[in-house]
C-alpha positions in Angstrom: 0.2 0.0 -0.2 1.3 3.4 -1.1 1.0 6.6 1.3 0.6 9.7 -1.1 -0.1 13.2 0.4 -3.0 15.4 -0.9 -1.0 18.9 -0.2 1.1 21.7 -2.1 2.1 23.1 1.2 5.9 22.4 0.6 7.0 22.6 4.2 4.6 19.4 4.2 5.9 17.4 1.4 9.1 17.8 2.3 8.7 16.6 5.8 6.6 13.2 4.8 9.4 12.6 2.1 12.2 13.0 5.0 10.5 10.3 6.6 10.6 8.1 3.7 7.1 7.9 3.2 6.1 9.9 0.3 4.9 7.8 -2.9 3.0 10.1 -4.6 0.9 13.8 -4.3 -2.2 14.7 -5.4 -3.3 18.0 -6.0 -6.1 19.9 -7.1 -6.5 23.7 -7.9 -8.1 24.1 -4.4 -5.1 22.1 -2.6 -2.6 24.1 -5.1 -4.5 27.3 -4.2 -3.9 26.4 -0.2 -0.5 25.2 -0.3 0.3 28.8 -2.1 -1.7 30.9 0.3 0.0 28.8 3.6 3.3 29.1 2.0 3.0 32.7 1.6 4.2 32.6 -1.9 4.4 35.6 -4.7 5.4 33.6 -7.9 3.4 31.9 -10.3 2.1 28.6 -10.7 4.9 27.5 -13.4 7.8 28.3 -10.5 5.2 26.6 -7.5 5.0 23.2 -9.5 8.3 23.3 -10.3 9.4 23.3 -6.4 7.0 20.5 -5.9 8.5 18.7 -8.6 12.0 19.3 -7.3 11.2 18.0 -4.0 8.9 14.8 -5.4 11.7 13.7 -7.5 10.3 10.8 -9.1 7.5 9.7 -7.1 3.8 10.8 -9.3 3.0 14.2 -9.0 -1.0 14.6 -10.1 -2.0 18.2 -11.8 -5.9 18.4 -12.4 -7.4 19.8 -15.8 -10.2 22.6 -15.2 -12.1 22.9 -18.5 -15.5 20.6 -18.9 -15.2 20.0 -22.6 -12.9 17.2 -24.3 -10.7 19.6 -26.7 -10.1 22.0 -23.9 -9.2 18.9 -21.4 -6.8 17.8 -24.0 -5.4 21.4 -24.0 -5.0 21.5 -20.5 -3.3 18.6 -20.1 -0.8 19.3 -23.2 0.1 22.5 -21.8 0.3 20.8 -18.2 2.7 17.7 -18.8 4.4 19.1 -21.8 5.3 21.7 -19.6 6.4 19.8 -16.5 7.2 16.9 -17.5 11.0 17.5 -17.9 11.0 18.5 -13.9 9.1 15.5 -12.3 6.9 12.0 -12.5 3.6 14.3 -14.0 0.6 12.8 -14.4 -2.8 14.6 -15.4 -6.4 14.3 -13.4 -9.1 14.4 -15.1 -12.7 14.1 -13.8 -14.7 11.1 -15.4 -17.4 13.3 -16.0 -17.3 16.9 -16.3 -20.7 17.8 -16.7 -22.4 20.4 -14.1 -25.7 21.5 -15.7 -28.8 18.8 -17.5 -28.1 18.4 -21.0 -24.0 18.7 -21.1 -22.6 15.9 -22.6 -21.6 13.6 -19.5 -18.4 11.6 -21.7 -16.2 14.3 -22.2 -13.9 13.7 -19.4 -13.9 9.9 -20.3 -13.3 10.8 -24.3 -10.5 13.2 -23.0 -8.6 10.1 -20.8 -8.9 8.0 -24.2 -7.1 10.6 -26.2 -4.4 11.5 -23.3 -4.3 6.9 -23.6 -3.2 6.9 -27.1 -0.9 10.0 -26.7 0.9 8.3 -24.0 0.1 10.6 -21.4 0.1 9.0 -17.9 -3.5 9.9 -16.2 -5.5 10.1 -12.9 -9.3 9.8 -13.5 -10.8 11.9 -10.1 -14.4 13.0 -9.6 -15.2 9.1 -8.6 -17.7 8.4 -5.7 -19.0 4.7 -7.3 -17.7 1.7 -7.7 -18.9 1.7 -11.4 -17.3 4.9 -12.1 -14.1 3.0 -10.7 -14.2 0.1 -13.1 -15.1 2.3 -16.0 -12.1 4.4 -15.4 -10.0 1.4 -15.5 -11.5 0.1 -18.7 -10.9 3.3 -20.3 -7.2 2.7 -19.9 -6.5 5.7 -17.1 -3.4 4.9 -15.1 -5.1 5.5 -11.5 -8.8 5.8 -10.5 -9.1 8.0 -7.3 -12.3 7.2 -5.3 -13.3 9.7 -2.7 -14.8 8.3 0.5 -15.7 11.6 2.3 -17.3 13.4 -0.7 -19.9 10.5 -0.6 -20.4 10.2 2.6 -21.4 14.1 2.5 -24.0 13.7 0.3 -25.6 10.5 2.2 -25.8 12.7 5.9 -27.7 15.6 3.7 -30.1 12.9 2.4 -30.2 12.0 6.1 -30.1 15.4 7.6 -27.6 14.2 9.8 -25.6 16.6 11.3 -22.2 18.0 9.8 -20.0 15.4 10.2 -16.8 18.0 10.9 -13.5 17.3 9.5 -12.8 14.2 11.2 -16.2 12.3 10.8 -17.3 9.5 8.7 -20.2 7.0 7.8 -20.4 3.3 7.8 -22.7 1.1 7.2 -24.2 0.5 10.5 -25.0 3.9 11.3 -27.1 4.7 8.0 -28.7 1.6 8.4 -29.8 2.6 11.9 -30.9 6.5 11.0 -32.9 4.6 7.7 -34.9 2.5 10.1 -35.0 5.0 13.4 -36.7 7.4 10.7 -38.5 4.7 8.2 -36.4 5.7 5.3 -35.1 3.9 2.0 -31.8 4.1 0.3 -31.7 3.5 -3.5 -27.8 3.6 -3.6 -24.5 2.8 -1.6 -24.8 3.0 1.9 -21.4 5.0 3.0 -18.1 5.8 1.9 -16.9 2.5 3.4 -19.4 0.8 1.6 -17.8 1.9 -1.9 -14.6 1.3 -0.6 -15.3 -2.4 0.2 -17.3 -3.1 -3.2 -14.8 -1.0 -5.5 -11.9 -2.9 -3.8 -13.6 -6.3 -4.5 -13.7 -5.4 -8.1 -10.4 -4.5 -8.5 -9.5 -7.3 -6.3 -11.5 -10.0 -8.4 -11.3 -8.2 -11.9 -7.3 -8.4 -12.1 -7.1 -4.5 -13.4 -4.2 -2.8 -14.8 -5.5 0.6 -13.1 -4.6 1.4 -10.1 -7.0 2.4 -7.5 -6.5 5.1 -5.1 -8.3 6.0 -2.3 -9.0 9.6 -1.0 -11.4 11.8 1.1 -9.9 9.8 4.4 -10.7 11.5 7.8 -9.1 10.0 10.6 -7.1 6.2 11.6 -9.8 4.6 11.9 -10.6 4.9 8.2 -7.3 4.4 7.2 -7.0 0.9 8.6 -10.2 0.1 6.8 -8.3 1.2 3.4 -5.2 -1.0 4.8 -7.3 -3.6 5.6 -8.9 -3.8 1.5 -6.4 -6.1 -1.1 -7.1 -4.2 -4.5 -6.6 -1.1 -3.0 -2.9 0.2 -4.6 -2.4 3.6 -2.4 -4.4 6.2 0.0 -3.7 9.6 -0.4 -4.0 11.8 2.8 -4.4 15.3 3.9 -1.2 16.4 6.3 -3.6 16.9 8.8 -4.8 13.2 8.7 -1.3 11.6 8.0 0.1 13.0 11.1 -2.7 11.6 13.4 -1.8 8.4 12.4 1.4 8.8 14.6 -0.3 9.6 17.5 -2.9 8.0 20.3 -3.4 8.6 23.6 -1.9 5.1 25.4 1.7 5.8 23.1 1.7 9.6 25.3 1.2 7.6 28.0 3.6 4.5 27.5 6.2 7.1 26.8 5.6 9.4 30.0 5.7 6.2 32.4 9.1 4.3 31.0 10.9 7.9 30.5 9.6 8.8 34.3 11.1 5.7 35.7 14.3 5.1 33.5 15.3 9.1 34.9 15.2 8.0 38.6 18.7 7.7 40.0 18.5 3.5 40.2 17.7 3.2 36.9 19.6 5.6 34.0 19.8 8.2 36.0 23.3 7.9 36.7 24.1 6.1 33.4 22.2 8.2 31.0 23.5 11.4 32.0 21.1 12.9 29.0 18.5 11.2 29.1 16.0 14.0 29.8 
């Protein structure tokens, strides 16, 4: 299982790289905007992208297009890829369906992904929230497909009129079923982010698909553990705050506190380890 970072903050990228845990970097325009603001950067996108790629070396870095139409998606992709490929391992993110309004074509993203494969430009199909979308991305030859758990949970929470999930909250099948039973409701779709994770991982495990499945929208260590348990998943991508939460637990803190206190007593290490404190 690869660890990717969902960030464009140069300090965060450097920190994870120094730990030897940076297997790739996922970005989108919102993430890049936030990274630039957090770094107080005043230059242009090209220079900032070069700085990101300098840090990530040969690891894949994903940059997203911002057009709804196939031809303009291809223009975005070519400009991003041809300009940046000399500085790192650039992949192009394309939403699997770019339609926003009724009547818009639902195939523009798919068609662009098919054409980019022909041009040998590495791709990631994004904005995927169902197992079928992930499977379709694989069928048309995307190198990666990213399944987003939190956006799906948000939609289900809205349908059930649940309280805001907050930064760390998420839904599982049991909680959703309890809410449905309590309110005498029915749901004609997948139950939760965990549900789509289970189904998509099973499809990618049993289908022997070449596309790598990435899981995004993870909000806490428990969810991250659920992802790790799924064969068929190639990578998870985490915001830096979630990444750091993987290392912390009250049980860990208490163990360190108690054993260090004992070790610093005169009768244990106190006279031997002069710099033990």
